Structure formats: structure tokens, C-alpha cells
N, C-alpha and C positions, 0 to 999 in steps of 0.2 A: 359421519359425514355419509351423504346420501349419494348414491352413484349417479352419473349426469344422464338425463334422458338422448335418447338419439337426436333431437334439434338440438338440446346445448351440446353436445359433444360434435354436432357438423359445426354450429355457430364457432366453438373453440379452435377447431380445425381450421374453419376459414380465418380468424385472425393468424392463427400460426401459419399459414401459408402467406397472407398479405405480409407479413413481419419479414420473412424469409426473403419475399420477391424485393421487398424496400431494402434489404440487406445486402443483396446481391448486385442491385443498383448502385450502390456504394462505390468510390474507390477506393483502390489500396489505401492511400492516405487517410480517407476518412474512416475507413476500417482501422486503421493504425491508432488515430486521434481519438476513436468509442474506447480503444483496449486502454490508452493512457488514462483515460478520464474513469475509467472501472476501476482501473490499481490504485489510482491516487483517492477516489472513494472508500474502497478497500484497506488502503494502507490507513487513513485518517480516521476510518472505524475504530481499527485495532489500536491506533495510538488513543483516541477518546476512551476508549474500555481500560487500558493500563492506566491514564491519567485518573479516571473515576476510581480505578484499585488502589493507586497509589498518586495522592496530589501533589506530593512534594517532589516529585523526581525531576534532575534538571535534564537539560534539552539534550544533552550526551547520551546520558542513561535511559531518557526517552527512546532514544534512535538505537542504541543495542537492545533494550528489550523488543523493541517493534522487530527487530531484524531476527530475534531470538524467536517470538511467537511466530513469524511466519514461515520461518525456514527451518523448524523446529524437528521436522520429520527429513530433512533432505540432511543433515550432516550429525555426525555423532557429536555426543558430548564435548570432547576433546575439540572437535573443528571448530564447534560452537564457541565454544571458550576463548580459542587461539583468534578466530575472527573476529570477535566482542572485542578482545584487550586489543586489536589491532583497530578497529573502529574508535575505540576509546583513545587511544595515542593518537591517530588520526586528528581525529576533530579536537584535542588538548594542545598538539600541535600547532593547529590552523589559527584556533584561539589565540596562542602564545606570539605566532608570527602577527595575525592582525592588529596586536597590543601593540607590538613594537612598531610595525608601520603607521600606526594611530600617534604614535609618541613622537616618532620621527617627523612627522607632519605637521606637528601642531611645534615641535621645537625647531 
């Protein structure tokens, strides 16, 4: 990669300044919405990579592995396992409750 010349550096700096100015003009809500969109994009990329790696993952295990991938540096292995078990339990319990509700509605 060749270093940027002065004109290219100036053009790049101009673009950065323009984008910063646009960012500053946004409301707090617009900034928050942008952050949520970025987060969803990141999470979806992680999930896609996990599915490409292990195509047979069920929905709950995909959520667990996504959590583990994103937060592996923030929790100890013991904490990750505990939280992962709780995510699984929550979703299995929810799925069971949803099934009971649908059976009651039909019956």
C-alpha cells in the first residue's frame, strides 16, 4: 500500500470532517437508532458465521453460541456456562409455555 499524497490526505480529512458534522447534527434518538442498527448488523454477521460453521444449529443453540462469541472476553468460562445454561432454560421454558397456550387455544 502506498502512502497517501497531500491532496489525498486533504480529501480524506475533508470527508471525515463532513461526516462528523452530519453526525453532530443528528438527534440523540437518531444516534441511538444508528447504534441499534449497527448492533443488529454485527449480531447478524456473527450468527451467519456460526450457521456457516455449524449448519444444523437449532434456534436456541444459535442464540447461546452468539452470546458466547460476543461476550467471551467479558465473562469467565464458568460465568459463560452458567449464563448459557440460563439462556437455554429460558427459551425451552418459553417454548413449552407457547406450546401449552396454542394447545389451549385450539382446544
